[in-house]
C-alpha positions as CSV (number, residue, x, y, z in Angstrom):
1,M,110.7,121.8,136.9
2,T,107.6,123.5,138.3
3,E,104.1,122.8,136.9
4,A,104.1,126.2,135.1
5,N,107.5,125.4,133.6
6,D,106.3,122.0,132.5
7,L,103.3,123.4,130.8
8,A,105.5,126.0,129.0
9,V,107.8,123.3,127.8
10,I,104.9,121.1,126.6
11,A,103.4,124.1,124.7
12,G,106.7,124.9,123.1
13,V,107.4,121.3,122.1
14,L,103.9,120.8,120.7
15,F,104.2,124.0,118.7
16,L,107.4,122.7,117.1
17,A,105.9,119.3,116.5
18,G,102.9,121.0,114.9
19,V,105.2,122.8,112.5
20,V,106.8,119.5,111.5
21,K,103.3,118.0,111.0
22,G,102.2,121.0,108.9
23,V,105.2,120.7,106.6
24,V,105.4,116.9,106.1
25,G,102.0,115.6,107.2
26,L,103.2,113.5,110.1
27,G,105.6,113.6,113.1
28,L,103.7,115.3,115.8
29,P,103.7,112.4,118.3
30,T,107.2,111.2,117.4
31,V,108.7,114.7,117.8
32,S,106.8,115.3,121.0
33,L,107.8,112.0,122.6
34,A,111.4,112.4,121.5
35,L,111.7,115.8,123.1
36,L,109.4,115.5,126.1
37,T,110.4,112.0,127.4
38,P,114.0,113.0,128.5
39,L,112.5,116.1,130.2
40,L,109.3,114.8,131.8
41,G,109.5,111.0,131.7
42,L,107.7,108.6,129.4
43,P,104.3,108.4,131.1
44,A,104.0,112.2,131.3
45,A,105.2,112.6,127.7
46,M,102.6,110.1,126.5
47,A,99.8,111.9,128.3
48,A,100.9,115.3,127.1
49,M,100.6,114.5,123.4
50,L,97.3,112.6,123.5
51,L,94.7,115.3,122.8
52,P,96.8,117.4,120.4
53,S,97.7,114.2,118.5
54,F,94.1,113.0,118.4
55,L,92.6,116.3,117.2
56,T,95.3,117.1,114.6
57,N,95.2,113.5,113.2
58,L,91.4,113.5,113.2
59,L,91.4,116.6,111.1
60,Q,94.0,115.0,108.8
61,A,91.9,111.9,108.4
62,V,88.6,113.6,107.5
63,A,90.1,116.2,105.1
64,G,89.8,115.4,101.4
65,G,86.7,113.1,101.6
66,G,86.5,109.5,100.7
67,L,87.3,108.3,104.2
68,I,84.5,105.7,104.3
69,D,85.8,104.0,101.3
70,Q,89.2,103.8,102.8
71,L,87.8,102.4,106.1
72,R,86.1,99.6,104.2
73,R,89.6,98.5,102.9
74,F,91.6,99.2,106.1
75,W,89.3,98.2,108.9
76,P,91.2,95.0,109.7
77,F,94.5,97.0,109.9
78,L,92.9,99.7,112.1
79,G,91.1,97.2,114.3
80,A,94.4,95.4,115.0
81,V,96.0,98.8,115.9
82,A,93.2,99.4,118.4
83,I,93.4,95.9,119.9
84,G,97.2,95.9,120.2
85,T,97.2,99.3,121.8
86,A,94.6,98.2,124.4
87,A,96.6,95.1,125.2
88,T,99.7,97.0,126.2
89,S,98.4,100.4,127.3
90,G,99.1,99.6,130.9
91,A,102.7,98.6,130.3
92,V,104.1,101.6,132.2
93,T,102.6,100.0,135.4
94,W,104.2,96.6,135.0
95,V,107.3,97.1,132.8
96,A,110.4,98.9,133.9
97,T,110.3,102.4,132.5
98,E,113.9,102.3,131.4
99,L,113.1,99.3,129.2
100,L,110.2,101.2,127.6
101,V,112.4,104.2,127.0
102,Y,114.9,101.9,125.2
103,V,112.1,100.6,123.0
104,L,110.9,104.1,122.3
105,G,114.4,105.3,121.4
106,A,115.0,102.3,119.2
107,S,111.7,102.7,117.4
108,I,112.3,106.4,116.8
109,A,115.8,105.7,115.5
110,L,114.6,102.9,113.3
111,Y,111.8,105.1,111.9
112,A,114.3,107.9,111.2
113,A,116.8,105.5,109.6
114,L,114.2,104.2,107.3
115,G,113.1,107.7,106.4
116,L,116.7,108.6,105.4
117,L,117.3,105.4,103.5
118,A,113.9,105.4,101.8
119,P,114.1,101.7,100.8
120,P,111.8,100.6,97.9
121,W,109.2,98.7,99.9
122,P,107.7,95.8,97.9
123,R,103.9,96.0,97.6
124,P,102.0,93.5,99.7
125,G,99.7,92.5,96.9
126,R,97.6,89.5,97.8
127,H,99.4,89.3,101.1
128,E,97.7,92.5,102.3
129,R,94.8,90.6,103.8
130,W,97.0,89.1,106.5
131,L,99.9,91.5,106.5
132,G,97.7,94.5,107.3
133,P,96.4,93.1,110.6
134,V,99.9,91.8,111.5
135,C,101.4,95.3,111.0
136,G,98.5,96.9,112.7
137,G,98.8,94.6,115.7
138,V,102.6,95.2,116.1
139,T,102.0,99.0,115.7
140,G,99.4,98.8,118.5
141,L,101.6,96.8,120.8
142,L,104.4,99.4,120.4
143,T,101.8,102.3,120.8
144,G,100.6,100.9,124.1
145,M,104.1,100.6,125.5
146,T,105.7,103.8,124.2
147,G,103.1,106.1,122.7
148,S,104.8,105.9,119.3
149,F,102.8,104.5,116.4
150,V,104.9,105.0,113.3
151,I,106.6,101.5,113.2
152,P,105.6,99.5,111.3
153,S,102.5,101.4,110.3
154,V,104.1,104.1,108.2
155,P,106.4,101.8,106.1
156,Y,103.4,99.4,105.6
157,L,101.1,102.2,104.3
158,Q,104.0,103.6,102.1
159,A,104.4,100.1,100.6
160,L,100.8,100.1,99.4
161,G,101.4,102.6,96.7
162,L,98.7,105.0,97.8
163,D,98.6,108.4,96.2
164,R,100.0,111.2,98.4
165,D,96.6,112.5,99.6
166,R,95.3,109.0,100.5
167,L,98.5,108.1,102.2
168,V,98.4,111.2,104.4
169,Q,94.7,110.6,105.1
170,M,95.3,107.0,106.1
171,M,98.2,107.9,108.3
172,G,95.9,110.4,110.0
173,A,93.2,107.7,110.4
174,T,95.8,105.2,111.8
175,F,97.2,107.7,114.3
176,T,93.7,108.8,115.3
177,V,92.7,105.2,116.2
178,A,96.0,104.6,118.0
179,T,95.7,107.8,120.0
180,L,92.1,107.1,121.0
181,A,92.9,103.6,122.0
182,L,95.9,104.7,124.0
183,A,93.9,107.4,125.8
184,L,91.2,104.9,126.7
185,G,93.8,102.4,127.8
186,L,95.7,104.8,130.0
187,G,92.5,106.1,131.4
188,G,91.3,102.6,132.2
189,H,94.5,102.0,134.1
190,G,94.1,105.3,136.1
191,L,97.1,106.9,134.4
192,I,95.4,110.1,133.2
193,G,94.7,112.3,136.2
194,G,94.1,116.0,136.6
195,G,97.7,116.9,135.9
196,A,97.8,114.8,132.8
197,A,94.6,116.3,131.5
198,L,95.9,119.8,132.0
199,S,99.2,119.0,130.3
200,T,97.5,117.6,127.2
201,L,95.1,120.6,127.0
202,A,98.1,122.9,127.1
203,G,99.4,121.5,123.9
204,V,96.3,121.8,121.7
205,V,96.4,125.4,120.7
206,P,100.2,125.4,120.1
207,A,100.0,122.3,118.0
208,F,97.3,123.8,115.7
209,L,99.3,127.1,115.5
210,G,102.4,125.1,114.6
211,M,100.5,123.2,111.9
212,A,99.2,126.4,110.4
213,L,102.7,127.8,110.3
214,G,104.0,124.6,108.9
215,R,101.5,124.6,106.0
216,R,102.6,128.2,105.2
217,L,106.2,127.1,105.2
218,R,105.5,124.0,103.1
219,G,105.7,125.8,99.7
220,R,108.8,127.7,100.7
221,L,110.9,124.8,101.9
222,S,112.4,121.9,99.9
223,D,110.4,118.9,101.1
224,R,113.4,116.6,100.5
225,D,115.8,118.8,102.5
226,F,113.3,119.3,105.3
227,R,112.7,115.5,105.6
228,R,116.4,114.8,105.6
229,A,116.9,117.3,108.4
230,L,113.9,116.0,110.4
231,F,114.9,112.3,110.1
232,T,118.6,113.1,110.9
233,A,117.5,114.9,114.1
234,L,115.1,112.1,115.0
235,L,117.8,109.5,114.5
236,L,120.2,111.4,116.8
237,L,117.4,111.9,119.4
238,G,116.6,108.2,119.4
239,V,120.2,107.2,119.8
240,W,120.6,109.9,122.5
241,M,117.6,108.7,124.4
242,I,119.0,105.1,124.5
243,W,122.5,106.4,125.5
244,Q,121.1,108.7,128.2
245,E,118.9,105.9,129.7
246,A,121.9,103.5,129.6
247,S,124.1,106.1,131.4
248,S,121.5,106.8,134.1
249,V,121.3,103.1,135.1
250,A,125.0,102.3,134.7
251,P,126.7,101.4,138.1
């Protein structure tokens, strides 16, 4: 594709991902990576979603107030996310891209399967002190390698029994930290050049327009049915990514 076509695809995908985020409160990076990676490749897909993801998640984190109190509780978890992301943010330079695509596809498929099954996660209770940093660190490692930061962060946060507003806020804070750490890591490895900067800028306005539309649709759609359709689509996309990558390297 030409650069203009690439930017049009990025804008369209980020608009769609914004709609998803507006309806259910998450999913922008996951949907973006799932759709853009097969078209542009993993490094370009990671770069394209950086700024839209950072800005939309920052807005989600600060909305509703009380963020400082939440940070006092979750700073070990968020710190581990940042450290893990920084540790693997250069993986695309020393790990075979096809392996990273396998990991991304598997993480998206796992996330979607868990979303469909909705298992009753046990609350960490007194184990939160050590389990939080462990889950944060694993999330960061996967973020640095694939750009996806939903496993295991989202199941972990869901297991804490936070009310809906605080859960959405903490997912926004987690994704903000992960995106910022990923951007700094990729930039430090020279992986964000002029083309990448242009591609990530191209998705900002469409992402916010999509979020605005998603919020308007939220009250008109069955949240349960929308989530089921979203997770089913993501499960199929994750499996398809793995199958496509396996087919491309098969002799």
